[in-house]
N, C-alpha and C positions, 0 to 999 in steps of 0.2 A: 661557461654559461653566463651571459651578461645580463639576462633579464628573466623574469618569471613570465610564463605564458598563461593567458587566461582563456578558457575554453568557452566559446559562445554556445548557446543552447542547442543549436542544430548539430554541433559536434557531439553532444551527448547522445543525440539520436543516431548519428553516424557510428558512434562507438558501440551502441547496443546492436545496431544492424550488423556490424562487423562480427560481433560475438555470436550472433544468432545465425549467421550464414551456414548453410549445410555444405561446407567445404569438404575437401578430401583429407583434411587433417583429422586423424582419428585419435592418436595418442597425445597425451599432454606434453611429453618430451619430444621435440621434433628432431633435434640433432645434438650430439655431444662433440665438443671441440677440446681435445686434450683433457677430457674428463669433465669439463664445465659444460653445462647444459643451456640450450635455448629452448624455451617452452612455447606452447601455443599462446599463452598470455603475453609473453615477451614479444612475439611476432605481431600480435593484434595491437599491442600498444604502439609499436613502431609504425604500423600501417595507419593507425589513427593520427599519429603525429604528422606523417607525410600528407594525409588528407587535409589536415588542419592548415598546413603550409600552403597547399594548393588553393584552399578556400580564401586565403588572403590575397590570392591572385585573381584569376578569372573564372574560377569554378562556380557554377550555379549552385548555391546552397540548397535550394529546393530540390534540385535534381538528385542530391544525395539521399533523399528520402525514398527514392525509387530503388528497389533491390537490384534490378537489372543494370542500372547505371552504376551503382556502387560496386557490383561484381566486376563490371568492365574496368573500372578505375583500379580496383584491387589487382586485377590481372596485369595491368600496366605497371604498377608500382612495386609489386611483390618481388620480382627478380632482383632489383637493385636493393630493396630493403633487406633481403636475405644476405646478399654479398656484404653489405655494410655491417650487418649484425655480426657476421662471422669475422670480418676484418677487425672490427672494434674489439671483439673478444680476444683475438690473437694479439692485438696491440696491448691490451690490458694485461694479458698474461706475461708478455715480454717486459712490460714496465714493472710488474711485481718481481720478476726474475732479477731485474736490475736494482731492486730495492727501493723503488720510488713509492712514496706514500704522502698523504696530506696530513700535516700536523694540526693540532688543535688551534694554534695561533694563526696559522695560514688560513684555516677554514673560517675562523671568526672574521679575519680581515676581508676575505672575499665576500662573505655574507653582508658585512657592513657596507662594502662598496655597492653591492646589489641594492640594498635597502636605500642608500642615498640616491642612486640613479633612478630608482623606481618611485621615489617619494614615499617610502614605506618605513620611515624612521619611527613612526608610532608603532609600538609593539602589537597593539590590537589589530591595526590594519595589516601588519606583516603576517600575523597568525591567520587572519581572515583570508589573505592571499594564498597562504599555504593550504588552507582548508579547501579553497576553491579549486586548487590543483590536485586535491586528494593526496597531499604530501605531508609527511612529518619532517622534522629537522633531520632525522636520520636518513630519510629518503633524499632530501636535498643534499646532504653531505655525500651520499653515495654517487649522486649524479655529478656533483662538482668534482669529486675525486676521479671519476671515470674520465671526465674531460681533461683534467690536469695530467693524468697519467698518459693519456693518448698524446697530448701536446708535447710532453717531455720526451716520449719515445721518438716522436717525429723530429724534434730538435736534435736529439742525441744520434739517431741512426741516419738521418738525412741532412738536416740543416747544418749541423756542425761540420759536415764533410764537404760542403759546397764552397768551392773557391772559384772565383771568376777572374780569368786572366785578362790582361789588357787586350790581347788579340781577339779573344771571344767577344769582349764588350764592343770593340770597334767593328767587328764583323756584324754583330746584331744591329748596331747603329746604322751601318751602311745598307743593310737589307730592309730596315723598317724606318725609313726617314719620316713617314707620315706620323709616326708615334711621337716624334720629337720636334715637330714643326709647330710654330705658333701660327694659328689660322689668320687668314686675311681679315682685315677689320676696316670698316667704313664709319666715319663720323660725318654727319650732315647737320645743316641747319635748315629749318623749314618755315615757310609762311603759308598759312591756309586762309583763303577767303571763302567762307561757306556760302552755299546757295540755299536759301531757305526752302524747306519742303513745301509742296503745294498739293492739295488734295486732287486737283485735276491733272496732275502730272507735272512736267517741267514748265515753269513759268519763264518764258523766253526773255521777258524784260529783265527779270531778276538775274537770270543766267548771264545775259549780256553785261549787266551792271557789275556782277562779280568778276567777270572776265576782264572788263576794262580796269577795275580796281587792281587786280593782281598784275596786269600789264604795266600799270603806272608804278606800282611798288617795285617791280623788276627793273624798270627803266631807272628809277632813283638809285637802286642798288648798283646797277651797271655804271652809273655816273660817279660812284664812290661813296655813297652814303653807307653807314655801318649796317650790315645785314642784321646783326643781333638787335640793334635798336629798332630797326624797322619791324622785326618780328615781335618785339615786346610791345610796340605801339599799335600794330595793325593786324596781327595774326589772330585767327579764331581758334587756333589749336591750343591745347593745354600746355604745349611746350613753350609758349610765349613767355611763361614765367622764368624760363631759363634761356631766353634769347633765341628760342627756336631750336636749341641744341637737341639732337637725338643721336644715340649711339654711344660708344662704338658697338657695331653688330657685324655679323658676317654678311658678305655680299649675297649669299644665297637666301638671306632673310628678306631681301627686297623684292618688290613685284618685278616681273619680267620687263615691264615698260620702264621702270625707274632704273633697273640694273643696266639695261641697254644704253641708257643715257649716261649713267655714271661711268661705265666702262670707257667712254670716249672723253672723259673730263680729266682735268688736273685740278689740284688744290686751288680754290678761289673761284672756280667756274660756277655759273649759275644756270640751272636748267630753264628751258622755256616753260610756260605754264602747262600744267598737266591737269586734265579733267579727271577727278576722282568722284566716287559716290557722294562725298560730302561737299564738294565744290571744286575750287581751283587751287592748286598748290605750286609753289616753286621751291627748289632746293639748292642750297649752296654746298659744294663739296669742301668740307673742312680738312679732313685727312683721309688718305687711302693707303693703308698699310698692307703690302703684299705678304702672302704666306712666306714664312722664313724658317729655315732649318736652324734650330738652336745649336750653338757650339757644343762639341762633344764634352768638353770639360764642364760645361754648365749642367749637363744632364747625365753626368757620369753615374751618380747614385741611382737615378731612375733607371738607367740601363741595367745596372747591376741587379736591381730589384726584379726587373722583367726577366732577365736571363735566369736568375736564381729561381723565380717563380715557375718558369717553364721546366727547368731542370728538376725542381723539387717534385713536381708531379710525376716526371719520368722515374726518378729515383725511388719515389714512394711506391709506384706500381711494382718496381723490381723488388723492393723490400717485402711488400705484401705477398708477392708471388713466392718469395723464398720462405716466408712464414707459413704459407699455405702448404707448400711442398713438404715441409718438415712436420706439419701438424697431423695428428690422428683425428680424422673427422668421421664420426659414425652417424650415419643418417638413420632415422627411425621412420622416415616418410619418403617413399620412393619418388613420388611425384615432385616433392619439393627438391629432392636431390637433382632431378632432371632440370628443373627450373634454374637452380643454382649453377649447375655445370654449363648449361646453355649460356647463361649470362657471363660467366667467366670466359668462355670461349669467344663470345662476342667482343668483350673488352680486349682480349689479347689480339684479336684480329684487327680491331680499330687502332691499336697502338703500334702495330707492326709496320 
């Protein structure tokens, strides 16, 4: 846990709605996993947490005040919430079996880091933040220890066993060249001659004047005058402060009209005048760097990270499946059991 999360007011409404829903959960204990329990309160807390994360995205906060909308969202998130809750409990149990725990010094160091990152070095502010989360220091320690144990189990059971061979790395490199290619890049210089806006539409005389001015500037550039100096002295664009320099940027960022011209140019070439909404522009191609695959040795570490990341997910799924198969899971709610088993079956199908 790298930061404390603060609940906006609407989430308090969502939390109360979650607690008040007439769901099919009757008993307080929903499931036992090797003797450890997951309660209705545990499930609701996790549901609210996921809702909070979604609200930081594109969820309409006002919509959560509607019972029907909230029920629909809960139906969507609950299957994965259940699986995650049981998986985390299995990982915690395994970590404790391995003797992992958080010492007092380690806890203090982590809390100090959190306080620095969040600007909560003042004790009063820190305590206020905990209160806003409805947490005590003991609650915070339990949360941090849960995360630490889970991470240690993942490193021990999966991460430490991952070895990437040269052959595997080169195979991944060959199959995913787009991940290791430096994108094409264009650098241009521009000169803009604005056409002043007119209430009655286009002022033909001013338009002709601007067009003649840009043509004269282009002619001077073609005769050898320094384009950057011409831009600094004549351009109406803010880029004049930098000699008209713009970029580097990807070719796809250019307008279709400009891209069509640049595709036919070589470094040093100057476009004909282009009419834009602001006036007339000309561009000089400074550099055009084609997309290039980076050498294998340069991206070796990145390849290893990508291969290890993909394999970690696969190995973690296998490890969790083994923990589940060895666990004694006693359901106290038949409907939730169906939801859980359906989600597990869906994940197994998706990974096969």
